[in-house]
C-alpha positions in Angstrom: 13.9 -15.2 1.1 13.1 -14.0 4.2 13.9 -15.9 7.3 11.3 -18.0 8.9 10.4 -16.7 12.4 11.5 -19.0 15.3 8.8 -19.5 18.2 8.8 -21.0 21.5 5.8 -22.5 22.9 5.2 -22.0 27.0 2.8 -24.3 28.1 2.8 -27.0 31.0 0.2 -29.0 29.3 2.7 -31.2 27.1 -0.6 -32.5 25.0 -1.6 -28.9 24.3 1.7 -27.5 23.8 2.2 -30.3 21.1 -0.8 -29.4 19.0 -0.2 -25.6 19.2 3.6 -26.7 17.6 2.2 -28.7 14.8 -0.3 -25.6 14.2 2.4 -23.0 14.0 4.2 -25.5 11.8 1.2 -25.7 9.1 1.2 -21.5 9.0 5.0 -21.9 8.4 6.6 -20.7 11.2 9.8 -23.0 12.9 9.4 -24.2 16.7 12.5 -24.0 18.7 10.9 -26.5 21.2 8.0 -26.6 24.0 8.6 -25.5 27.9 6.9 -25.3 31.1 6.8 -22.5 33.3 9.6 -21.2 35.4 13.3 -22.0 35.1 12.8 -24.4 31.7 10.9 -21.5 30.1 13.5 -19.1 31.3 16.6 -20.8 30.5 15.2 -22.1 27.1 14.5 -18.2 25.9 18.1 -17.6 27.1 19.4 -20.5 25.1 17.6 -20.4 21.9 17.0 -16.3 21.5 13.5 -17.0 19.7 11.7 -14.1 17.6 8.7 -14.6 19.8 6.9 -17.0 22.4 3.8 -18.0 23.1 2.5 -18.4 26.4 -0.6 -20.1 28.4 -1.8 -18.1 31.3 -4.6 -19.8 33.4 -5.8 -19.5 37.0 -3.9 -19.8 39.6 -2.1 -16.8 38.1 1.0 -17.0 40.1 3.5 -19.3 38.1 2.2 -17.7 34.8 2.7 -14.4 35.7 5.8 -14.9 37.5 7.6 -16.1 34.5 6.1 -14.3 31.9 7.6 -11.1 34.3 11.0 -13.1 34.7 11.2 -13.2 31.0 10.1 -9.8 30.3 12.6 -8.5 32.5 15.6 -10.7 31.1 14.9 -10.2 27.6 12.4 -6.9 27.0 13.1 -7.1 23.3 11.7 -10.6 23.4 7.5 -10.6 22.3 5.0 -12.8 24.0 1.6 -13.8 23.1 -0.5 -14.9 25.9 -3.2 -17.5 25.1 -5.7 -18.6 27.7 -9.3 -20.5 27.9 -10.4 -17.5 29.8 -11.8 -14.0 28.6 -11.8 -11.6 31.3 -10.1 -8.0 32.0 -8.6 -9.9 35.0 -6.4 -11.9 33.3 -5.8 -9.4 30.4 -4.5 -6.9 32.5 -2.0 -9.1 34.4 -1.1 -10.4 31.2 0.0 -6.8 29.8 1.2 -5.7 33.3 3.7 -8.5 32.9 4.9 -7.7 29.4 2.5 -9.7 27.0 2.4 -8.3 23.5 -1.1 -9.7 22.6 -3.9 -11.7 24.3 -5.6 -14.4 22.2 -8.8 -16.5 23.7 -8.9 -20.1 22.9 -10.1 -22.1 21.0 -7.1 -20.6 18.6 -8.4 -19.8 15.4 -5.4 -20.3 13.1 -5.6 -17.3 10.9 -6.3 -15.0 13.9 -3.2 -16.6 15.4 -1.3 -16.2 12.3 -2.1 -12.5 11.8 -1.4 -11.9 15.7 2.1 -13.2 15.4 2.6 -11.2 12.1 1.4 -8.1 13.7 3.5 -8.2 17.0 6.9 -9.2 14.6 6.4 -6.4 12.7 5.9 -4.0 15.4 9.3 -5.3 17.0 11.1 -5.1 13.7 9.7 -1.4 13.5 10.9 -0.4 16.8 14.5 -2.0 16.1 14.5 0.1 12.6 13.4 3.1 14.8 16.0 2.9 17.5 18.7 2.1 14.2 17.3 5.8 12.8 15.8 4.0 9.5 12.3 5.3 10.2 11.2 8.8 9.7 9.5 10.8 12.6 6.4 9.9 13.3 3.6 12.0 12.3 -0.2 12.6 13.8 -2.4 10.3 12.1 -6.4 10.7 12.0 -9.1 7.7 11.7 -9.6 7.0 8.1 -13.4 5.4 7.5 -13.9 4.3 4.0 -17.6 3.9 3.3 -18.2 1.6 0.7 -20.8 -0.4 -1.0 -21.4 -2.9 -3.8 -23.8 -1.2 -5.8 -25.6 2.3 -5.8 -28.8 3.8 -4.4 -28.0 1.9 -0.9 -27.5 5.0 0.6 -23.5 5.5 1.4 -23.6 9.3 0.8 -26.0 9.9 3.2 -24.3 7.8 5.7 -21.1 9.5 5.1 -22.5 13.3 5.2 -24.5 12.7 8.0 -21.5 10.2 10.1 -18.9 13.3 9.4 -21.7 15.7 10.8 -22.2 13.8 14.5 -18.4 13.3 14.2 -18.2 17.1 14.2 -21.3 17.9 16.5 -21.6 15.4 18.8 -18.3 13.8 19.4 -16.2 17.5 18.9 -13.9 15.9 16.4 -12.3 17.8 13.5 -13.6 16.0 10.5 -12.7 16.1 6.4 -15.4 14.7 4.3 -13.9 13.3 1.1 -16.0 12.8 -2.0 -15.0 9.8 -4.2 -17.9 9.1 -6.2 -16.0 8.9 -9.7 -20.0 8.6 -11.2 -22.4 11.1 -9.4 -20.5 13.2 -6.7 -23.7 14.1 -4.5 -22.2 15.2 -1.4 -22.1 19.0 -2.5 -25.8 18.6 -3.2 -26.2 16.6 0.5 -24.5 19.1 2.3 -25.8 22.3 0.1 -22.3 23.7 -0.6 -20.8 25.6 -3.5 -17.8 23.6 -5.3 -15.3 25.8 -6.5 -12.1 23.5 -6.2 -12.2 19.7 -6.2 -10.2 16.5 -5.2 -8.6 16.8 -8.4 -7.3 20.3 -8.2 -5.8 19.5 -4.7 -4.1 16.1 -6.2 -2.7 18.4 -9.2 -1.4 21.2 -6.9 -0.2 18.7 -3.6 3.6 19.1 -4.1 2.4 23.1 -3.3 0.2 22.3 -0.5 0.9 22.8 3.4 -1.2 22.7 6.3 -2.1 26.5 5.8 -3.2 26.2 2.1 -4.6 23.2 2.3 -7.9 24.9 3.8 -8.1 27.0 0.4 -9.2 23.3 -1.0 -11.5 22.6 1.5 -15.6 23.7 2.1 -16.3 24.4 5.6 -19.8 23.4 6.5 -22.1 25.1 8.8 -21.5 21.9 11.5 -17.5 22.4 11.1 -16.9 19.6 8.4 -14.6 20.1 6.0 -15.3 19.2 2.5 -13.6 18.2 -0.4 -16.0 17.7 -3.2 -15.8 15.7 -6.5 -15.0 17.1 -9.5 -17.9 18.8 -11.6 -16.4 17.1 -15.0 -16.5 13.2 -14.5 -13.5 13.2 -17.0 -11.3 15.1 -14.4 -10.9 11.8 -12.3 -9.3 10.6 -15.5 -6.3 12.2 -14.4 -5.9 10.9 -11.0 -4.4 7.9 -10.1 -4.1 5.4 -6.9 -1.1 7.5 -5.8 -3.1 10.7 -5.6 -5.8 9.5 -3.7 -3.4 7.7 -1.2 -1.4 11.2 -1.2 -4.3 13.1 -0.5 -5.9 11.2 1.9 -2.5 11.0 4.2 -2.5 14.9 4.1 -5.9 15.3 5.1 -5.4 12.6 7.8 -2.4 14.4 9.1 -4.6 17.6 10.2 -8.3 15.9 10.9 -9.0 13.4 13.7 -11.3 11.8 11.0 -11.0 11.8 7.1 -14.6 10.4 5.9 -14.3 8.9 2.3 -17.6 8.3 0.2 -17.2 6.1 -2.3 -19.3 4.9 -5.5 -21.3 1.9 -5.8 -18.8 0.2 -7.8 -15.0 -1.3 -7.5 -12.1 0.7 -9.8 -8.6 1.8 -9.0 -9.8 4.8 -7.0 -12.4 2.8 -4.5 -9.3 0.2 -4.0 -7.1 3.1 -3.2 -9.8 4.2 -0.6 -10.1 0.9 0.9 -6.6 0.6 1.5 -6.0 3.6 2.9 -9.1 3.1 5.5 -8.3 2.3 8.9 -11.8 1.2 8.9 -14.2 0.2 6.1 -18.1 0.6 6.8 -19.4 -1.7 4.1 -23.3 -0.7 3.5 -26.1 -3.2 2.5 -29.8 -3.2 2.6 -32.5 -5.9 2.8 -33.2 -6.1 -1.1 -31.5 -9.2 -2.5 -29.6 -7.6 -5.0 -27.9 -5.5 -2.4 -27.3 -8.7 -0.1 -25.7 -10.7 -3.6 -23.0 -7.8 -4.4 -22.4 -7.6 -0.7 -21.6 -11.0 -0.4 -19.1 -10.8 -3.4 -17.8 -7.6 -1.9 -17.0 -9.4 1.2 -15.4 -11.8 -0.6 -13.3 -9.6 -2.4 -12.6 -7.5 0.5 -11.4 -10.8 2.5 -9.3 -11.8 -0.4 -7.4 -8.4 -1.3 -7.0 -7.2 2.3 -7.4 -10.0 4.8 -10.3 -11.4 6.9 -10.1 -8.5 9.3 -13.3 -8.2 11.3 -11.9 -5.3 13.8 -11.3 -3.4 10.0 -14.1 -4.2 7.9 -17.5 -3.5 9.6 -21.1 -4.5 7.8 -23.9 -1.7 8.4 -27.5 -2.5 7.6 -29.1 0.6 6.0 -32.7 1.1 6.1 -33.6 -1.6 8.7 -36.7 -2.6 9.4 -38.6 -2.6 5.6 -40.4 -5.6 4.6 -38.6 -6.9 1.9 -39.3 -10.4 3.0 -35.8 -11.0 4.1 -35.1 -11.1 7.9 -31.9 -9.6 9.2 -30.6 -13.0 10.7 -31.0 -13.9 7.1 -28.8 -11.4 5.9 -26.2 -12.6 9.0 -26.4 -16.0 7.5 -25.9 -15.3 4.2 -22.8 -12.7 4.7 -21.5 -15.2 7.5 -21.1 -12.0 9.5 -22.6 -10.3 12.1 -24.4 -6.9 11.2 -22.4 -4.0 13.4 -24.8 -1.6 13.1 -28.4 -1.3 11.7 -29.7 2.2 10.9 -33.8 1.7 10.4 -35.6 3.2 7.4 -37.0 7.0 7.7 -38.3 8.4 4.7 -37.5 11.8 6.0 -33.8 11.2 5.3 -34.3 11.9 1.7 -36.1 15.4 2.2 -33.4 16.2 4.3 -30.8 15.1 1.7 -32.9 17.0 -0.9 -32.9 20.1 1.0 -29.0 19.9 1.4 -29.8 19.4 5.2 -28.2 16.1 7.0 -30.9 14.6 9.0 -28.6 14.7 12.1 -29.2 18.7 11.8 -32.5 18.6 10.5 -34.5 15.8 12.7 -32.2 15.3 15.6 -34.4 13.4 17.7 -35.6 10.7 14.8 -34.4 7.4 15.2 -31.9 7.6 11.9 -30.4 10.6 13.7 -29.8 8.5 17.0 -28.4 5.8 15.6 -25.8 7.7 13.4 -24.6 9.4 16.4 -24.3 6.6 18.4 -21.8 5.7 15.5 -20.2 8.6 15.9 -19.7 8.0 19.8 -18.4 4.8 19.2 -16.0 5.6 16.9 -14.4 8.4 18.9 -14.7 5.9 21.7 -16.9 8.3 23.6 -20.1 5.7 24.1 -22.1 6.5 27.3 -20.9 4.3 30.4 -24.4 3.3 31.6 -24.7 1.6 28.1 -21.6 -0.1 28.1 -22.5 -1.5 31.3 -25.5 -3.5 30.4 -23.3 -6.5 29.7 -20.8 -7.8 31.9 -17.5 -8.9 31.6 -15.0 -8.6 28.5 -17.8 -8.2 26.1 -19.3 -5.6 28.3 -16.3 -3.3 28.1 -15.2 -4.1 24.6 -18.3 -5.4 22.8 -20.3 -2.3 23.7 -17.8 -0.1 22.0 -17.5 -1.9 18.4 -20.7 -3.8 18.5 -24.3 -2.7 18.0 -27.8 -4.1 17.2 -30.9 -2.0 16.7 
């Protein structure tokens, strides 16, 4: 049985520290004790050698930052998570400079608190293993975007292909687009490319593939996007397992800045693998009731299987503005989550797909193309500064990068 992590709480507010200690015990962690700032905190850290410290930081910063820095100087391998009632850049920066591993804002959500502790402890363990030579040399890995939806016909392939093109042309990233639709596989038609080799061919020969021969399996689009098509025969999917998918995506992510996975409107072993390896999951929905109902179920499944990670799972509303009698606020209320992005309805999207030319190329000034290019810029971290400055404080710096409402 794994050892229970032992924690120390540093908070001069005794009532607050006692409540936090109770919460941590309910989450299954051991509590070595609580302490105020200064000598008490420093001494207990040295005597008890906790696995992790949780420390409050508030204005004025002199004592908490001094305590944080002294503990970090004396025990540099001891991870410290800082929490505060304030959410501003100055406190966050002071904390990180002082040696904090994470920064949480009160009121502390138990799930978020537990996730933060586990991630920090896992990072500490990896660092220890690396020093002992127990980990292989790290390799470069790009960002994997899994485009997923609970039903067909909601525009997943259109979004995946246009996003891939926008990342390549607008954000100047190297991009691989993988068609993982086990039923139809329409990326080749949408992008108007020939299919000579597919993901099934690459998976069969993966042991003999290196960086040079990998390109033989990819079709390069005029935009620069490299495409790994779906098999022309659906029966070829029977020979592919979740392990094949993980291996293929791993190889592609070592040679591309972004890997976009286009998945079918169903859930199977292949889709589960695509979700597991995804750095970010774009969950696509529309304003019709069937799509919303299925998206609710999809979100529940994702949260049960992969945890309630709002930074990893982003809901994208496609065809926003269509009059179905359902309002966007109703969708957010039903899903119990914010819509990360809204892509407007445009009949030209279908025409562009039929012509095999993504709308970001065929109609670059359209609202759909503009929104998808903005998504690409956000994912690549190159949003225009003027837009990020429209809101102040922490939300202006980070919210503008990761949140968009049309």
